RODONU-305268 format. One record per residue (C-alpha): x, y, z. Coordinates in pm, whole numbers, padded with zeros to 5 digits, always signed. Example, Ala and Ser with C-alpha at 12.3 -4.5 7.8 and 13.67 -1.06 7.14 Angstrom:
# residues 2
+01230-00450+00780/+01367-00106+00714/
This chain:
# residues 329
-03312+00357-02957/-03125+00143-02706/-03331-00113-02513/-03234-00148-02149/-03261-00490-01985/-03363-00511-01617/-03067-00439-01392/-02898-00726-01214/-02561-00667-01053/-02299-00907-01192/-02102-01128-00954/-01737-01213-01020/-01488-01454-00870/-01207-01200-00852/-01152-00826-00895/-00816-00654-00935/-00779-00276-00903/-00452-00117-01017/-00362+00247-00949/-00247+00400-01278/-00257+00769-01178/-00265+00932-00835/-00062+01193-00654/+00165+00963-00453/+00442+00724-00550/+00687+00574-00300/+00939+00344-00463/+01063+00179-00144/+00740+00060+00012/+00781-00264+00204/+00576-00567+00110/+00226-00552+00254/-00036-00812+00334/-00397-00816+00449/-00627-01105+00529/-00906-00974+00300/-00719-00835-00001/-00406-00920-00196/-00162-00629-00213/+00123-00576-00458/+00322-00251-00450/+00547-00155-00740/+00898-00026-00674/+01151-00030-00955/+01005-00107-01297/+01132-00450-01399/+01378-00429-01687/+01352-00046-01704/+01622+00087-01466/+01610+00436-01620/+01230+00477-01595/+00993+00542-01307/+00621+00584-01256/+00496+00943-01247/+00232+01121-01040/-00007+01413-01070/-00322+01548-00908/-00581+01318-01061/-00691+00959-01063/-00697+00666-01304/-00759+00301-01219/-00737-00019-01419/-01002-00277-01325/-00974-00645-01414/-01229-00908-01314/-01265-01282-01365/-01587-01483-01368/-01573-01855-01442/-01258-01801-01646/-01397-01508-01846/-01198-01188-01801/-01309-00824-01833/-01106-00504-01807/-01195-00135-01780/-01010+00192-01741/-01182+00414-01484/-01088+00782-01517/-00783+00923-01693/-00595+01167-01469/-00524+01534-01543/-00293+01498-01844/-00236+01235-02114/+00140+01233-02054/+00107+01072-01710/-00157+00810-01784/+00013+00707-02108/+00353+00682-01941/+00228+00473-01649/-00001+00261-01867/+00299+00158-02075/+00530+00103-01777/+00269-00113-01603/+00241-00319-01923/-00138-00295-01952/-00258-00419-02290/-00506-00178-02458/-00639-00461-02676/-00784-00632-02367/-00986-00330-02248/-01362-00393-02264/-01457-00030-02213/-01387+00307-02054/-01564+00464-01756/-01564+00828-01648/-01680+00898-01292/-01759+01269-01337/-01668+01574-01543/-01370+01722-01358/-01045+01773-01546/-00836+01576-01297/-01040+01274-01408/-01102+01340-01779/-00799+01552-01872/-00599+01257-02003/-00892+01098-02188/-00844+01239-02540/-00470+01177-02539/-00516+00828-02400/-00765+00738-02671/-00544+00898-02937/-00244+00691-02827/-00420+00356-02793/-00733+00357-03011/-00569+00163-03292/-00514-00136-03062/-00851-00127-02887/-01175-00304-02976/-01389-00154-03251/-01704-00116-03039/-01534+00079-02761/-01769+00278-02531/-01720+00543-02265/-01971+00504-01981/-02068+00830-01810/-02323+00920-01545/-02540+01154-01751/-02565+01418-02022/-02456+01698-01789/-02103+01558-01791/-02055+01726-02130/-02123+02083-02011/-01847+02332-01939/-01711+02358-01587/-01572+02677-01436/-01351+02738-01135/-01303+03056-00934/-00958+03180-00832/-00986+03496-00624/-01180+03746-00831/-01130+03549-01154/-01365+03293-01305/-01178+03053-01532/-01310+02803-01784/-01203+02453-01673/-01330+02277-01984/-01554+01981-02058/-01547+01630-02196/-01532+01660-02575/-01796+01421-02707/-01723+01519-03067/-01356+01425-03033/-01456+01087-02893/-01702+01026-03176/-01431+01114-03428/-01224+00829-03280/-01521+00590-03290/-01581+00593-02915/-01950+00588-02825/-02062+00776-02513/-02318+00583-02310/-02507+00772-02037/-02588+00573-01723/-02818+00780-01496/-02953+00451-01359/-02755+00146-01247/-02607-00036-01545/-02449-00380-01563/-02122-00409-01753/-01905-00714-01809/-01791-00797-01457/-01887-00464-01301/-02172-00218-01273/-02224+00156-01242/-02427+00292-00952/-02639+00540-01145/-02735+00870-00981/-02604+00894-00626/-02894+00968-00393/-02833+01240-00135/-02993+01093+00177/-02726+01123+00449/-02599+01419+00650/-02340+01488+00379/-02313+01806+00176/-02235+01813-00194/-01876+01938-00224/-01644+02043-00504/-01536+02381-00629/-01669+02377-00985/-01943+02597-01128/-02176+02545-01423/-02415+02752-01633/-02735+02710-01831/-02835+02351-01769/-03201+02451-01765/-03282+02342-01413/-03331+02679-01244/-03423+03035-01329/-03069+03149-01250/-02924+02892-01486/-03167+02983-01762/-03035+03339-01733/-02682+03209-01787/-02560+03276-01433/-02301+03049-01282/-02428+02820-01008/-02252+02562-00797/-02213+02225-00960/-02421+01964-00778/-02261+01679-00976/-02578+01506-01097/-02368+01300-01341/-02128+01152-01085/-02154+00776-01046/-01954+00502-00876/-01812+00188-01032/-01885-00127-00836/-01844-00502-00831/-01980-00790-00626/-01709-01042-00545/-01841-01391-00482/-01821-01487-00116/-01687-01143-00016/-01946-00877-00095/-01972-00539-00262/-01669-00336-00373/-01747+00034-00424/-01504+00259-00613/-01571+00626-00550/-01338+00830-00768/-01414+01152-00580/-01736+01125-00381/-01859+01481-00433/-02209+01368-00335/-02065+01216-00016/-01882+00890+00036/-02159+00754+00258/-02425+00848+00002/-02212+00683-00265/-02179+00354-00081/-02545+00345+00017/-02655+00414-00341/-02436+00127-00462/-02579-00103-00196/-02933-00011-00297/-02857-00063-00666/-02710-00407-00602/-02967-00497-00335/-02697-00608-00094/-02626-00529+00271/-02263-00642+00285/-01982-00403+00191/-01651-00572+00129/-01439-00273+00027/-01455+00103-00027/-01190+00243-00259/-01094+00579-00407/-01138+00947-00333/-01370+01050-00050/-01340+01429-00101/-01285+01516+00265/-00959+01710+00243/-01119+02042+00341/-01389+01911+00574/-01421+02034+00933/-01321+01808+01224/-01688+01767+01318/-01780+01663+00965/-01492+01415+00959/-01605+01264+01288/-01956+01219+01152/-01818+01060+00834/-01602+00828+01044/-01898+00712+01254/-02096+00638+00939/-01804+00448+00785/-01773+00242+01101/-02144+00161+01076/-02098+00043+00715/-01814-00177+00846/-01633-00267+00523/-01360-00527+00540/-01115-00308+00347/-01078+00069+00296/-00833+00201+00037/-00835+00584+00048/-00685+00769-00249/-00674+01100-00433/-00890+01365-00260/-00968+01178+00062/-00745+01407+00267/-00475+01322+00519/-00683+01417+00827/-00951+01160+00746/-00696+00895+00649/-00527+00948+00988/-00862+00909+01164/-00935+00589+00975/-00594+00448+01066/-00651+00529+01433/-01007+00396+01462/-01011+00123+01194/-00646+00018+01165/-00720-00340+01060/-00923-00220+00760/-00713+00061+00606/-00474-00026+00323/-00203+00207+00194/-00230+00306-00173/+00051+00397-00411/+00076+00458-00785/+00127+00119-00946/-00023-00075-00655/-00260-00361-00732/-00535-00471-00494/-00698-00808-00559/-01027-00911-00401/-01147-01270-00398/-00816-01425-00495/
């Protein structure tokens, strides 16, 4: 049985976040700068004039941190299909041998769909004791989606396939320190926010309806954020989707790390279908958190991004597939 040491959030000198998979790629972005984060956008792939980065609905990020000269790297989420993550991983020249571990934010196919194919393609070059860090056991249950009158199986993370490739699954329902980063553990639902997301689940033994095998809405108990404290800057919170609410996500990370300073909020905020009133409330709460940098991606939604740019223009940074954001440099 694994023995857990008391949690203490690691502090690093520098954190780099690279967008491997997202739904937007603009080759001709101009150079960008920001006083609180280093920004590098990727246009043409150097030395590969006949190749370009590809996009899909999904998210995958490469995280690289440095502490006193020691480096650590993780892949956070894996997009919808292996073809896209593997293509971009190779074009961005990321070395699988340097990956310390894998992290999965939650059990939706646009985040785990490329996992098996990614591991299949790169396992031979990766460390022997490779682990996949997940938020809880419920991440391995089947998810369903409803399209009109149809209910369709959306699939689940295949733990057996990972074990066959010598990848250990490590559940992190509580905050867990990794090399240069930490996971938030269960995201507490304490704000005004509603749990969103269109997936359904069955038979997880929590309610009478579930015990009878009926489909119920997925409340995403296994979703967690990946975070890092950058020395002299503060807390960086990466919310891959934020189904439990982006404000809840950030506050849970702050509580886990015992900090009151948020340096950056990155990722998907899951506000694409939210009402104008809900977006206004979210905006007020984000203003109260007052991060130095906001990098919206994936499922954040254009209406909320536009509101952020109008009300917090000095904080919002444009994201693009291939872009690298460096904190603490």
